[in-house]
C-alpha positions in Angstrom: 29.6 9.3 17.2 32.2 7.3 15.3 34.1 4.0 15.3 37.2 3.6 13.2 38.2 0.1 14.2 37.8 -1.4 10.7 38.9 1.6 8.7 41.2 0.6 5.9 42.8 4.0 5.3 42.5 6.7 2.7 39.6 6.2 0.3 37.9 3.4 2.1 34.1 3.8 2.5 32.2 5.8 5.1 29.1 4.2 6.7 26.6 6.6 8.3 23.9 5.3 10.7 21.2 8.0 10.4 19.6 9.1 13.7 15.9 9.6 14.1 13.6 10.7 16.9 15.9 9.4 19.7 19.2 9.9 21.6 21.9 8.2 19.7 23.9 5.6 21.7 27.3 4.0 20.8 26.1 0.4 21.0 24.8 0.6 17.4 28.4 1.3 16.2 29.7 -1.8 18.1 27.2 -4.4 16.7 24.5 -4.9 14.1 24.2 -5.2 10.4 25.9 -1.9 9.5 28.7 -2.8 11.8 29.2 -6.1 10.0 29.1 -4.3 6.6 31.8 -1.9 7.9 33.9 -4.9 8.9 33.5 -6.6 5.5 34.4 -3.4 3.6 36.9 -1.8 5.9 34.6 1.2 6.5 34.7 4.1 8.9 31.4 4.3 10.9 29.5 7.4 12.0 26.2 7.8 13.8 24.6 11.2 13.3 22.0 12.6 15.7 18.9 14.3 14.3 18.4 18.0 15.1 16.2 18.6 18.2 16.9 15.2 19.7 19.4 13.9 22.3 22.2 16.5 22.7 21.7 18.1 19.2 19.7 21.0 20.4 19.6 24.3 18.5 17.4 25.7 21.3 17.2 24.7 25.0 13.6 25.8 25.2 11.2 23.9 22.9 8.6 26.6 22.4 6.4 26.1 19.3 8.2 29.1 17.7 11.6 27.5 18.4 10.5 24.2 16.9 9.9 25.8 13.5 13.2 24.5 12.2 12.4 20.9 13.1 11.5 19.2 9.8 12.9 16.5 7.6 14.0 19.0 4.9 16.3 20.6 7.4 17.4 17.2 8.8 18.4 15.9 5.3 20.3 19.2 4.7 22.1 18.6 8.0 23.2 15.2 6.7 24.3 16.6 3.4 26.3 19.3 5.2 27.9 16.6 7.4 29.0 14.5 4.5 30.5 17.5 2.8 32.4 18.4 5.9 33.7 14.9 6.4 34.8 14.5 2.8 36.8 17.8 3.0 39.3 15.8 5.0 42.0 14.3 2.7 41.6 10.7 3.9 37.9 10.7 3.1 38.1 12.8 -0.1 37.6 9.7 -2.3 35.5 7.6 0.1 32.1 6.4 -1.0 29.3 6.9 1.4 26.7 4.4 2.5 23.6 5.2 4.7 21.7 2.9 7.0 18.6 3.9 8.9 15.6 2.4 10.6 12.0 3.6 11.1 11.7 7.3 10.5 15.5 7.3 9.7 14.7 4.7 7.0 12.5 7.4 5.4 15.5 9.7 5.6 17.8 7.2 3.9 15.3 6.8 1.0 14.5 10.5 0.7 18.2 11.5 1.0 19.1 9.1 -1.9 16.3 10.9 -3.9 17.2 14.5 -3.0 21.0 14.2 -2.8 21.9 11.2 -5.1 25.4 12.6 -5.8 26.4 12.4 -2.2 25.9 8.7 -1.4 26.4 5.5 -3.4 23.5 3.8 -1.7 21.5 3.1 1.5 19.6 0.6 3.5 16.2 1.6 4.8 14.7 -0.7 7.5 11.0 -0.5 8.2 10.5 2.9 6.6 6.9 4.3 6.7 7.4 6.5 3.7 3.7 7.4 3.2 2.5 10.2 5.5 -1.0 9.3 6.7 -3.1 11.0 9.3 -5.9 8.4 9.8 -3.6 5.4 10.1 -6.1 2.6 10.8 -3.6 0.1 9.1 -1.3 0.1 12.1 -3.8 -1.6 14.5 -4.9 -3.9 11.6 -1.4 -5.3 11.4 -1.2 -5.6 15.2 -4.4 -7.7 15.1 -3.0 -9.8 12.2 0.2 -10.4 14.2 -1.5 -11.8 17.2 -3.7 -13.9 15.0 -0.8 -15.4 13.0 1.4 -16.0 16.0 -1.2 -16.9 18.7 -4.2 -18.2 16.8 -8.0 -17.7 17.1 -8.1 -18.5 20.8 -5.8 -15.6 21.6 -7.7 -13.2 19.4 -11.0 -14.3 21.0 -9.7 -13.6 24.5 -8.4 -10.1 23.5 -11.7 -9.4 21.7 -13.8 -10.5 24.7 -11.6 -8.6 27.2 -11.9 -5.3 25.3 -15.7 -5.9 24.8 -16.2 -6.5 28.5 -14.2 -3.4 29.3 -16.4 -1.2 27.1 -19.6 -2.8 28.5 -18.4 -2.2 32.0 -18.4 1.6 31.3 -22.2 1.6 31.3 -22.8 0.9 35.0 -21.4 2.2 38.2 -20.6 -1.4 39.4 -18.9 -2.1 36.0 -16.8 1.0 36.2 -15.5 0.1 39.7 -14.6 -3.4 38.3 -12.9 -1.8 35.3 -10.8 0.5 37.5 -9.8 -2.5 39.7 -9.0 -4.7 36.7 -6.8 -2.1 35.0 -5.3 -0.9 38.3 -6.3 2.7 37.8 -5.5 5.2 40.5 -9.0 6.7 40.3 -12.2 6.9 38.2 -12.0 7.9 34.6 -14.0 10.9 33.3 -16.5 8.7 31.4 -18.1 11.8 29.8 -14.8 13.0 28.3 -14.2 11.5 24.8 -10.6 12.4 24.9 -9.9 10.8 28.3 -11.5 7.6 27.0 -9.2 8.0 24.0 -6.3 8.1 26.4 -7.5 5.0 28.2 -8.1 3.3 24.8 -4.5 4.2 24.0 -3.2 2.5 27.2 -4.7 -0.7 25.7 -3.8 -0.3 22.1 -0.4 1.2 22.6 0.6 -1.8 24.8 -0.4 -4.3 22.2 1.4 -2.2 19.6 4.6 -2.2 21.8 4.5 -6.0 22.0 4.2 -6.4 18.2 6.6 -3.7 17.3 9.3 -5.3 19.5 8.4 -8.9 18.7 10.9 -11.6 17.9 9.8 -15.1 16.8 8.0 -16.7 19.8 7.4 -13.6 21.9 3.8 -13.1 20.9 3.1 -16.8 21.3 4.3 -16.5 24.9 1.9 -13.6 25.5 -1.0 -15.7 24.1 -0.1 -18.7 26.2 -0.3 -16.3 29.2 -3.8 -15.2 28.1 -4.8 -18.9 27.8 -3.7 -19.4 31.4 -4.4 -17.2 34.5 -1.0 -15.5 34.4 -2.6 -12.1 33.7 -5.9 -12.6 35.5 -9.0 -14.8 35.9 -11.5 -13.2 33.5 -10.9 -11.6 30.0 -11.1 -8.0 31.3 -8.7 -8.8 34.2 -6.4 -10.5 31.7 -6.1 -7.3 29.5 -5.4 -5.2 32.6 -2.8 -7.7 33.9 -1.1 -7.9 30.5 -0.8 -4.1 30.4 0.7 -4.0 33.9 3.2 -6.8 33.0 4.3 -5.4 29.7 4.7 -1.9 31.1 6.3 -3.1 34.3 3.8 -1.5 36.6 5.2 -1.9 40.2 3.1 -4.2 42.5 1.9 -1.3 44.7 1.5 1.2 41.8 -1.4 2.3 39.7 -2.2 4.1 36.4 -3.1 7.8 36.8 -5.0 8.4 33.6 -6.0 12.1 33.3 -6.3 13.6 29.8 -5.2 17.1 30.9 -2.0 15.7 32.4 -1.5 13.7 29.2 -1.6 16.9 27.1 0.6 18.7 29.7 3.2 16.0 29.1 3.7 17.4 25.6 3.4 21.1 26.5 6.7 23.1 26.8 8.8 20.2 27.8 12.2 20.0 26.2 11.9 16.3 25.4 12.2 13.9 22.5 8.5 13.1 22.8 7.5 16.8 22.4 9.8 17.2 19.4 8.4 14.0 17.7 4.7 14.8 18.4 5.4 18.2 16.8 6.6 16.4 13.6 3.5 14.2 13.6 1.4 17.4 13.6 3.5 19.3 11.0 4.6 16.5 8.7 3.4 12.9 9.1 0.2 12.3 11.1 0.9 8.6 11.7 -2.1 8.6 14.2 -3.0 5.0 15.2 -6.8 5.2 14.9 -9.3 2.5 15.6 -9.7 0.2 12.5 -13.1 -0.3 10.9 -12.8 -3.8 9.4 -13.6 -6.1 12.3 -10.4 -6.3 14.3 -10.3 -6.5 18.1 -9.4 -2.9 18.2 -12.4 -1.6 16.2 -14.2 -1.3 19.5 -11.8 1.4 20.8 -13.8 4.0 18.9 -12.3 6.9 20.9 -9.0 6.5 19.1 -9.9 9.2 16.5 -8.0 11.8 14.5 -9.8 14.4 16.6 -8.2 12.8 19.8 -4.7 13.0 18.4 -5.0 16.4 16.8 -6.4 17.9 20.0 -2.9 17.5 21.4 -1.5 19.4 18.4 -3.9 22.2 19.1 -3.4 22.3 22.9 0.3 21.6 23.2 1.6 23.6 20.2 -0.8 26.0 18.5 -4.5 26.3 18.0 -3.9 26.6 14.2 -2.7 23.0 14.1 -6.2 21.7 13.5 -7.2 18.7 11.3 -7.1 20.7 8.1 -3.6 21.8 8.9 -2.4 18.3 9.8 -3.9 16.7 6.7 -2.3 19.4 4.5 1.0 18.9 6.1 1.0 15.1 5.4 -0.2 15.8 1.8 2.8 18.1 1.4 5.3 15.4 2.5 3.8 12.9 0.1 3.9 15.4 -2.8 7.5 16.3 -2.1 8.9 12.8 -1.7 6.5 10.7 -3.8 4.6 8.8 -1.2 4.8 5.1 -2.0 6.5 5.8 -5.4 9.9 7.4 -4.6 12.3 7.7 -7.4 15.5 6.1 -6.1 18.3 3.7 -7.1 20.7 1.7 -5.0 18.4 1.6 -2.0 17.6 -1.6 0.0 14.1 -1.6 1.4 13.5 -4.0 4.3 10.3 -4.8 6.1 9.1 -7.3 8.7 5.6 -8.7 7.8 4.3 -8.3 11.4 5.7 -4.8 11.7 2.7 -2.4 11.9 4.7 0.3 10.1 5.0 -1.8 7.0 1.4 -0.7 6.2 2.9 2.7 5.2 5.8 1.3 3.3 6.4 -0.5 0.0 6.5 -4.2 1.0 5.1 -6.1 -1.9 7.3 -4.9 -4.7 10.8 -3.5 -5.4 11.3 0.3 -5.3 13.1 0.1 -8.6 15.3 -2.2 -10.6 18.3 -1.4 -8.4 16.4 -1.0 -5.2 15.0 -4.4 -4.0 12.5 -5.0 -1.3 12.8 -7.8 1.3 9.7 -8.4 3.4 10.3 -11.2 5.9 7.6 -13.3 7.6 7.5 -13.3 11.5 9.9 -10.4 11.6 8.9 -7.0 13.0 10.3 -3.4 13.3 13.9 -2.9 12.2 14.7 -6.5 12.9 17.7 -6.5 10.4 19.6 -3.7 12.2 20.4 -5.7 15.3 23.1 -8.3 15.8 22.2 -11.9 15.1 20.0 -13.5 17.8 19.3 -17.2 18.4 15.6 -16.6 17.8 16.2 -15.2 14.3 14.7 -17.2 11.4 16.9 -18.1 8.4 14.8 -15.6 6.3 15.7 -12.8 8.7 19.4 -13.7 8.4 19.1 -14.0 4.6 17.7 -10.4 4.4 20.6 -9.1 6.4 23.1 -10.9 4.2 21.4 -9.7 1.0 21.7 -6.1 2.2 25.4 -6.5 2.9 26.0 -8.2 -0.5 24.4 -5.2 -2.3 26.5 -2.8 -0.2 29.7 -4.6 -1.2 28.6 -4.5 -4.9 28.1 -0.7 -4.7 31.6 -0.3 -3.2 33.4 -2.3 -5.8 
């Protein structure tokens, strides 16, 4: 996709928003921090879609064999090819190129600047988890910290008690029926299946993760206020179940059908973004949000293990995608790109402090002398990419402005 509304003519800069594991949509070329940078520098905007996502499909059928060309090395080469093609047009021949990307696409920005430094003058990476990690306990540790910092001890106590009561309820038939009612399950869980309990644990942890990853100042406090009242339920376990239903917009007469075999089937031979991305976690990154072991409210969800996540790799893709394979794949990515020590220049590295993905990024120091890091309190995932919102703090706005000032300095 492209937007030429600010383009100043021959030789003016090119701005590329880098696509990740999603369908690209034109709204990101109509508003946001890159849009403002293009306005300020009379730039031509592009938005590139990652291979195997959205409409950019080399194969219509996502068999494991057909997914073999899905990896970041190929995606970076696609971007290099695209830049070469665009600059072959006379009006772009002398244009400098700036990249902007968020989340996995932020990794791509940083890694592209490292691998193809001659093709771009600089880039902005928002919330990039540049360290591949299989047993990623740090994610839920930050989710815990976020609810504690925004909602306080009472909020954490309610969540902890709700999860503890849920696990205790699994031990009796009466408790199980109460659990199924509180969580609005369509039927009983298979309480002897560790992986089905992993899936149920994921319903809990992934919902809290969603709230934190999408948080803006004030949103987690609102959730905690609801926990303090009876908005979600009358007892702690009911409150967790009611919170999940509210956040995930479960219809009033609907229920959760939690079956592990169906969960795996959802990733098997479906031509979807989710199948493509889970493949990349098996073959490159891990990123598995496992239960912490440091006293958080989520430590209790002991079924969130590497074995649970990797079983999907083995069943949905190939039996050879076992734990040894997944660990070796993540190790390769870190060896190729440098893990938390990438060698880059002219790269802005932005993180929100309550973003769980910052645990796999560099957030306490600059990447290099010319590659500053901005870590912003109360901000979460890719906060800087959006248009200005009335809930934004001045620190959030300052980080956006700092990135645009650096971009302008590269283009002078």
